[in-house]
C-alpha positions as CSV (number, residue, x, y, z in Angstrom):
1,M,-21.1,34.5,-15.1
2,N,-18.1,36.5,-16.4
3,V,-15.4,37.9,-14.2
4,I,-13.0,38.9,-17.0
5,A,-12.6,42.6,-17.7
6,A,-14.0,43.1,-21.2
7,G,-11.8,45.1,-23.4
8,K,-8.6,44.5,-21.4
9,R,-5.7,43.4,-23.5
10,Y,-3.7,40.4,-22.5
11,H,-0.4,39.3,-24.2
12,F,0.7,35.7,-23.7
13,V,4.3,34.7,-24.0
14,G,4.5,31.0,-24.8
15,I,0.8,31.0,-25.9
16,G,1.0,27.6,-27.7
17,G,1.2,25.4,-24.6
18,A,-1.8,23.6,-23.4
19,G,-2.3,25.6,-20.2
20,M,-1.5,28.9,-21.8
21,S,-3.7,28.4,-24.9
22,G,-6.6,27.3,-22.7
23,L,-6.3,30.4,-20.5
24,A,-6.0,32.6,-23.5
25,S,-9.1,31.0,-25.0
26,V,-11.1,31.7,-21.9
27,M,-9.9,35.3,-21.7
28,L,-10.8,35.8,-25.4
29,A,-14.3,34.3,-24.8
30,G,-14.8,36.6,-21.8
31,G,-14.4,39.8,-24.0
32,G,-10.7,40.4,-23.5
33,S,-8.4,41.2,-26.4
34,V,-5.7,38.5,-26.7
35,S,-2.3,38.5,-28.5
36,G,0.5,36.0,-28.0
37,S,3.8,34.7,-29.2
38,D,5.5,31.3,-29.5
39,L,8.3,29.8,-31.4
40,H,6.1,27.5,-33.5
41,A,2.5,27.3,-34.6
42,N,0.4,24.4,-33.5
43,D,-3.2,23.3,-33.4
44,E,-3.9,25.5,-30.4
45,T,-2.4,28.7,-31.9
46,D,-4.4,28.0,-35.0
47,R,-7.6,27.7,-33.0
48,L,-6.9,30.9,-31.1
49,E,-6.2,32.8,-34.3
50,R,-9.5,31.6,-35.8
51,A,-11.2,32.8,-32.7
52,G,-9.7,36.3,-33.0
53,A,-6.4,36.2,-31.2
54,S,-3.4,37.9,-32.8
55,I,-0.6,35.2,-32.9
56,H,3.1,36.0,-33.5
57,L,5.7,33.4,-34.3
58,G,9.0,34.2,-32.6
59,H,9.6,36.6,-29.7
60,D,10.0,40.3,-30.4
61,P,9.8,43.3,-28.1
62,Q,7.5,45.0,-30.6
63,H,4.8,42.5,-29.7
64,V,4.5,44.4,-26.3
65,D,3.2,47.9,-27.1
66,G,1.6,50.6,-25.1
67,E,-1.9,49.1,-25.4
68,V,-1.0,45.9,-23.5
69,D,-2.6,45.8,-20.0
70,E,-1.0,42.6,-18.8
71,V,1.7,40.1,-20.0
72,I,1.0,36.5,-19.0
73,I,3.9,34.1,-19.1
74,S,4.3,30.3,-18.9
75,S,6.7,28.7,-16.4
76,A,9.0,28.0,-19.4
77,I,9.6,31.7,-20.0
78,G,12.5,33.3,-18.1
79,A,13.2,36.9,-17.2
80,E,15.7,37.2,-20.1
81,N,12.9,36.9,-22.7
82,V,12.9,40.0,-24.9
83,E,9.1,40.5,-24.5
84,V,9.3,40.1,-20.7
85,R,12.1,42.7,-20.6
86,E,10.1,45.1,-22.8
87,A,7.1,44.7,-20.5
88,H,9.2,45.6,-17.5
89,R,10.6,48.6,-19.4
90,R,7.1,49.8,-20.1
91,K,6.0,49.0,-16.6
92,V,3.4,46.5,-17.9
93,P,2.5,43.9,-15.2
94,V,4.1,40.5,-15.9
95,V,2.0,37.7,-14.4
96,R,2.6,33.9,-14.2
97,R,-0.1,31.8,-15.7
98,L,-1.2,30.2,-12.4
99,H,-1.3,33.6,-10.7
100,A,-3.6,34.8,-13.5
101,L,-5.7,31.7,-13.1
102,A,-6.0,32.2,-9.3
103,S,-7.5,35.7,-9.9
104,L,-9.9,34.2,-12.5
105,L,-11.1,31.4,-10.2
106,S,-11.9,33.7,-7.3
107,G,-15.3,34.6,-8.9
108,Y,-16.4,30.9,-9.2
109,T,-17.2,27.7,-7.4
110,S,-13.9,26.2,-8.4
111,I,-12.8,22.6,-8.7
112,G,-9.1,22.1,-9.0
113,V,-7.6,18.7,-10.0
114,A,-4.1,18.1,-8.7
115,G,-1.8,15.1,-8.5
116,T,1.3,13.6,-10.2
117,H,-0.7,11.9,-12.9
118,G,-4.3,11.5,-14.0
119,K,-5.1,15.2,-13.8
120,T,-6.0,15.8,-17.4
121,T,-8.4,12.8,-17.6
122,T,-10.1,13.6,-14.3
123,T,-10.5,17.3,-15.2
124,A,-12.1,16.2,-18.5
125,M,-14.4,13.8,-16.7
126,I,-15.6,16.5,-14.2
127,S,-16.2,18.9,-17.0
128,T,-18.1,16.3,-18.9
129,I,-20.4,15.5,-16.0
130,L,-21.2,19.2,-15.4
131,T,-21.7,19.8,-19.1
132,R,-24.0,16.8,-19.6
133,L,-26.1,17.8,-16.5
134,G,-26.7,21.3,-17.8
135,K,-24.5,23.2,-15.4
136,D,-22.7,25.1,-18.3
137,P,-19.3,25.1,-16.6
138,S,-16.1,26.8,-17.5
139,Y,-13.1,24.6,-17.7
140,L,-9.4,24.4,-18.5
141,V,-8.0,21.0,-19.4
142,G,-4.4,20.1,-20.3
143,A,-5.1,18.5,-23.6
144,H,-7.7,18.7,-26.4
145,C,-10.9,16.9,-25.4
146,P,-12.9,15.5,-28.4
147,G,-15.9,15.0,-26.2
148,L,-15.9,18.6,-25.1
149,G,-14.9,20.2,-28.4
150,G,-11.6,21.6,-27.1
151,N,-9.5,22.1,-24.0
152,A,-11.1,25.2,-22.7
153,R,-14.5,27.0,-22.4
154,L,-16.0,29.9,-20.6
155,G,-19.5,29.0,-19.6
156,D,-22.3,30.9,-17.9
157,G,-22.5,28.6,-14.9
158,R,-21.0,29.0,-11.5
159,F,-18.5,26.2,-11.8
160,F,-15.0,26.5,-13.1
161,V,-13.0,23.2,-13.4
162,T,-9.3,23.4,-13.9
163,E,-6.3,21.1,-14.1
164,V,-3.7,22.2,-11.6
165,D,-0.1,21.8,-12.7
166,E,2.4,21.4,-9.8
167,S,5.6,21.5,-11.9
168,D,6.8,25.0,-10.9
169,G,5.3,25.1,-7.4
170,L,3.0,28.0,-8.2
171,F,-0.1,25.9,-7.9
172,L,-0.1,26.9,-4.2
173,S,-1.5,30.3,-5.3
174,L,-4.8,28.5,-6.0
175,R,-7.4,28.0,-3.2
176,P,-10.2,26.0,-4.9
177,T,-13.6,25.4,-3.5
178,I,-13.1,21.7,-4.1
179,G,-9.5,20.4,-4.3
180,V,-9.0,17.0,-5.9
181,L,-5.9,15.0,-5.3
182,N,-5.4,11.9,-7.4
183,N,-1.9,10.7,-6.3
184,I,1.5,11.7,-5.2
185,S,4.7,10.5,-6.8
186,R,8.3,11.7,-7.4
187,D,8.5,14.2,-10.3
188,H,9.7,17.7,-10.9
189,L,12.6,17.2,-8.6
190,T,14.4,20.3,-9.9
191,T,11.5,22.3,-8.3
192,Y,11.0,20.2,-5.1
193,K,14.3,18.5,-4.5
194,S,12.8,15.7,-2.5
195,L,9.7,13.5,-2.2
196,P,8.8,14.9,1.3
197,A,8.8,18.4,-0.2
198,I,6.4,17.2,-2.9
199,V,4.1,15.6,-0.3
200,E,4.1,18.7,1.8
201,S,3.2,20.9,-1.2
202,F,0.2,18.7,-2.1
203,A,-0.8,18.6,1.6
204,Q,-0.7,22.4,1.7
205,Y,-2.9,22.5,-1.5
206,V,-5.4,20.2,0.2
207,R,-5.4,22.3,3.4
208,Q,-6.1,25.5,1.6
209,S,-9.0,24.0,-0.4
210,E,-12.5,24.5,1.2
211,R,-13.3,20.9,0.7
212,S,-11.3,18.0,-0.8
213,V,-11.7,14.8,-2.8
214,L,-8.8,12.4,-2.0
215,A,-8.0,9.2,-3.9
216,V,-6.8,7.0,-1.0
217,D,-5.7,4.0,-3.0
218,D,-2.5,5.9,-3.2
219,P,-0.6,5.3,0.1
220,R,0.7,8.9,0.3
221,V,-2.7,10.4,-0.2
222,R,-4.2,7.9,2.3
223,R,-1.7,9.1,5.0
224,L,-2.5,12.7,4.1
225,A,-6.3,12.0,4.4
226,R,-6.0,11.0,8.0
227,R,-5.0,14.6,8.8
228,V,-7.7,16.3,6.7
229,A,-11.0,17.1,8.4
230,N,-12.9,18.1,5.2
231,G,-11.8,15.2,3.0
232,F,-14.2,13.0,1.0
233,T,-12.3,9.8,0.1
234,V,-12.6,7.7,-3.0
235,G,-11.0,4.4,-4.1
236,I,-11.2,0.8,-5.1
237,E,-9.7,-0.5,-1.8
238,P,-12.0,-0.8,1.3
239,G,-12.4,2.1,3.6
240,A,-13.1,4.9,1.1
241,D,-16.4,6.9,1.3
242,L,-17.0,6.2,-2.4
243,R,-15.9,2.9,-3.9
244,A,-15.9,0.9,-7.1
245,T,-16.5,-2.8,-6.7
246,H,-17.0,-5.7,-9.1
247,I,-14.8,-4.0,-11.7
248,Q,-14.9,-5.5,-15.2
249,H,-12.6,-4.6,-18.1
250,H,-13.1,-5.2,-21.8
251,H,-11.0,-3.5,-24.4
252,F,-11.7,0.2,-24.2
253,H,-14.5,0.0,-21.7
254,S,-14.8,-0.7,-17.9
255,S,-17.8,-1.3,-15.7
256,F,-18.2,-1.3,-11.9
257,D,-20.7,-1.0,-9.1
258,L,-20.7,2.3,-7.3
259,V,-20.8,2.0,-3.5
260,Y,-21.4,4.9,-1.1
261,R,-20.5,4.3,2.5
262,G,-21.6,0.7,2.3
263,T,-24.7,1.2,0.1
264,D,-24.7,-0.1,-3.5
265,L,-26.0,2.6,-5.7
266,G,-25.9,0.6,-9.0
267,S,-23.7,-0.2,-11.9
268,V,-21.6,2.3,-13.9
269,F,-20.4,2.0,-17.5
270,L,-17.2,3.8,-18.3
271,P,-15.8,4.1,-21.8
272,A,-12.2,4.1,-20.7
273,P,-9.9,1.2,-19.9
274,G,-8.1,0.2,-16.7
275,A,-8.3,0.5,-13.0
276,H,-6.5,3.9,-13.1
277,N,-9.4,5.3,-15.1
278,V,-11.9,3.8,-12.7
279,R,-10.0,5.8,-10.0
280,N,-10.1,8.9,-12.1
281,A,-13.9,8.4,-12.5
282,L,-14.3,8.1,-8.8
283,C,-12.5,11.4,-8.3
284,A,-14.8,13.0,-10.8
285,I,-18.0,11.5,-9.4
286,G,-16.9,12.5,-5.9
287,S,-16.2,16.0,-7.0
288,A,-19.6,16.3,-8.5
289,H,-21.1,14.9,-5.3
290,M,-19.3,17.7,-3.3
291,A,-20.7,20.2,-5.7
292,G,-24.3,19.0,-4.9
293,I,-24.9,16.5,-7.7
294,P,-26.5,13.1,-6.9
295,L,-23.8,10.4,-7.2
296,L,-25.6,8.1,-9.7
297,E,-26.5,11.1,-11.9
298,A,-22.9,12.1,-12.0
299,A,-21.8,8.6,-12.8
300,S,-24.4,8.2,-15.6
301,A,-23.1,11.4,-17.2
302,L,-19.8,9.6,-18.0
303,S,-21.5,7.0,-20.2
304,D,-20.4,8.8,-23.4
305,F,-17.1,10.2,-22.0
306,R,-14.2,10.4,-24.5
307,L,-10.6,10.4,-23.3
308,P,-8.5,13.5,-24.0
309,H,-6.0,13.6,-26.9
310,R,-3.0,11.3,-26.4
311,R,-4.6,9.5,-23.4
312,F,-4.9,5.9,-24.6
313,E,-5.8,7.2,-28.0
314,L,-6.7,4.5,-30.5
315,L,-4.9,5.2,-33.8
316,E,-5.6,2.0,-35.7
317,E,-7.2,-1.4,-35.3
318,N,-6.5,-3.4,-38.5
319,G,-5.3,-6.8,-37.2
320,V,-3.0,-4.9,-34.9
321,T,-4.1,-2.5,-32.3
322,V,-2.1,0.8,-32.2
323,V,-2.5,3.2,-29.3
324,D,-0.6,6.4,-28.4
325,D,-0.4,7.5,-24.7
326,Y,1.1,10.6,-23.0
327,A,2.4,8.5,-20.0
328,H,6.0,9.4,-19.3
329,L,6.4,8.5,-15.6
330,P,7.0,5.0,-14.3
331,E,3.7,4.8,-12.4
332,E,1.7,6.0,-15.4
333,I,3.4,3.5,-17.7
334,E,2.8,0.6,-15.3
335,V,-0.9,1.3,-14.8
336,T,-1.5,1.7,-18.5
337,L,0.2,-1.6,-19.2
338,Q,-2.0,-3.2,-16.5
339,A,-5.0,-1.8,-18.3
340,I,-3.9,-3.5,-21.5
341,R,-3.4,-6.8,-19.7
342,S,-6.8,-6.5,-18.0
343,G,-8.7,-5.7,-21.2
344,W,-6.7,-7.6,-23.8
345,E,-5.4,-10.6,-21.9
346,E,-3.9,-12.7,-24.7
347,R,-2.2,-9.9,-26.8
348,R,1.5,-9.5,-27.2
349,I,2.3,-6.0,-26.0
350,V,5.0,-4.0,-27.8
351,A,5.8,-0.8,-26.0
352,V,7.7,2.1,-27.6
353,F,9.1,4.6,-25.0
354,Q,10.6,8.0,-25.5
355,P,12.1,9.3,-22.2
356,H,11.2,12.9,-21.4
357,R,13.8,15.3,-20.1
358,Y,17.3,14.7,-19.0
359,T,16.6,15.8,-15.4
360,R,13.7,13.3,-15.1
361,T,15.8,10.5,-16.6
362,Q,18.6,11.3,-14.2
363,A,16.2,11.2,-11.2
364,L,13.9,8.3,-12.1
365,G,15.8,6.2,-14.6
366,D,16.1,3.1,-12.4
367,D,12.3,3.2,-11.7
368,F,11.4,2.5,-15.3
369,G,12.8,-1.1,-15.0
370,A,9.8,-2.5,-13.2
371,A,7.4,-0.2,-15.0
372,F,7.7,-2.2,-18.2
373,G,7.3,-5.6,-16.5
374,L,4.0,-6.4,-18.3
375,A,5.3,-5.6,-21.8
376,D,6.5,-8.4,-24.1
377,T,8.8,-6.2,-26.1
378,V,10.2,-2.7,-25.3
379,I,11.7,-0.2,-27.7
380,V,13.5,2.8,-26.2
381,T,14.5,5.9,-28.2
382,P,16.7,8.8,-27.2
383,I,15.6,11.4,-24.6
384,Y,13.2,14.1,-25.7
385,P,14.9,17.2,-24.1
386,A,11.9,19.5,-23.9
387,N,14.3,22.5,-24.2
388,E,16.6,21.2,-21.4
389,P,20.4,21.1,-22.0
390,A,22.0,17.7,-22.1
391,I,23.4,16.4,-18.9
392,P,26.8,14.6,-19.3
393,G,26.4,10.9,-18.7
394,V,22.6,10.9,-18.8
395,S,21.0,9.0,-21.7
396,S,18.4,6.5,-22.6
397,Q,21.0,3.8,-21.9
398,A,20.2,4.1,-18.1
399,I,16.6,3.1,-18.8
400,V,17.7,0.3,-21.1
401,R,19.9,-1.1,-18.3
402,A,17.1,-0.7,-15.7
403,I,14.6,-2.6,-17.9
404,A,17.2,-5.3,-18.7
405,R,17.9,-5.8,-14.9
406,S,14.2,-6.0,-14.1
407,R,13.0,-8.2,-17.0
408,G,16.1,-10.2,-17.7
409,V,15.7,-9.3,-21.3
410,E,17.4,-6.2,-22.8
411,P,15.0,-3.9,-24.7
412,Y,15.8,-2.6,-28.2
413,L,17.5,0.8,-28.2
414,I,16.8,2.5,-31.5
415,Q,18.3,5.9,-32.1
416,E,16.0,7.4,-34.8
417,K,12.2,7.4,-34.9
418,E,12.3,6.5,-38.6
419,E,14.3,3.4,-37.6
420,A,11.7,2.5,-35.0
421,V,8.9,2.6,-37.6
422,S,10.9,0.4,-39.9
423,F,11.6,-2.0,-37.1
424,L,8.0,-2.2,-36.1
425,K,6.8,-2.8,-39.7
426,G,9.0,-5.9,-39.9
427,Y,8.5,-7.1,-36.3
428,I,4.7,-6.9,-35.6
429,E,2.4,-9.8,-36.0
430,P,-1.4,-10.1,-36.3
431,G,-3.0,-9.6,-32.9
432,D,-0.2,-7.5,-31.4
433,F,-0.9,-4.5,-29.2
434,I,1.4,-1.6,-30.0
435,I,1.6,1.4,-27.7
436,S,3.8,4.5,-27.7
437,F,4.6,6.2,-24.4
438,G,6.0,9.7,-24.0
439,A,5.3,13.4,-23.6
440,G,7.4,14.4,-26.6
441,D,6.9,13.5,-30.2
442,I,7.0,9.7,-30.1
443,W,3.4,9.8,-31.3
444,T,4.8,10.3,-34.8
445,V,6.1,6.6,-34.7
446,T,2.7,5.1,-34.0
447,E,0.9,7.5,-36.3
448,E,3.1,6.5,-39.2
449,L,2.7,2.8,-38.3
450,S,-1.1,3.3,-38.2
451,C,-0.9,4.8,-41.7
452,F,1.0,1.7,-42.9
453,L,-1.6,-0.6,-41.3
454,K,-4.5,1.3,-42.9
455,E,-3.2,-0.1,-46.2
456,G,-4.6,-3.4,-45.1
457,S,-1.3,-5.3,-44.4
458,F,-3.0,-7.3,-41.7
459,C,-6.4,-9.0,-41.6
460,A,-8.7,-8.0,-38.8
461,V,-8.9,-10.3,-35.7
């Protein structure tokens, strides 16, 4: 199945982002001609170039010529961009990514995964299930997926699975066949202004889905589910249509019994740690069930699942376990630390956190105090701005104070990533569990530390 107009030329402004590069990859695979620009090259732009896309570094009006049929822009691109202005001058349609995605999905049985966190992993799980069971799905995932060979694919089957980003509010242009909702928390408050506004947006998303899968362990999703007639509920807590019981955690794996409306279907092996990933798996299995796949078949298809890039990614295990994780919200950090405590009970946990965005730190700074409660040591670095201008009076110091108030122990505030690496080299002990948290470039700290450990400085435990 291919609903992309072959031969049509698409130009992507901001093509290096996960969502944009994935959509560009699908357009290219469907027979479209793709060009794109971004300020810097990365792995995604390199992959696209190898696949036949024309990639430009930097923005220039000359990149938009008379042969372009449509200019697709990310939410980070404003009307002042020189390529956008040139497109308007030439009367070339300028389309936001999610609007382009909405048009694409209309030709498929679509599964859209929404929620404040867990979207990427759940989308990868659903795509894995459909792929393993021979459904040849199309998919767009918000990170590179080693188990799928990338973050995007255009298949010949009738299913299209996509991660749904709520950050700019445009996700309400999507009307999926099956709408998945993992959870609802405070984030993107520059778009929504308040938590009730976020809740209402997700509620609207669920209402306009033909069917829905709702993770009702989250209290806000549970309240929403009571008002939804077409909802299939999943969770660990009693009351859900599909539940996980007798959950066991061991290092990077989990296992549980799958129960459907009171009937035990059998045990499930999940190669991912923590209760939060069990919940993600329940969303994925429930989505497959809504798509007509037997529950236990769907669950079994996850037996060789691999987490996406930067989702609890093991970098080294040489006497010290080193993991990198994309978590940058308080709830994400808390559940990830819970996963470590569940699977590695006796380890000392050293967390390295890079706050992401000034606006997010301003809105949520106090919430990070309790989030790090299960860590033994916390290192905080300066805010990663993500192209935001600095806000006077907003800094990592607010998070340091929140953690100190909650834990009674002040974390280490380290100004440079190189200093953080040096500190860790002298601080860590055999048996430690080191984890970096953040959506910016904090992964460079744990990556360098893992290279140091590869030299054999610690004996395996």
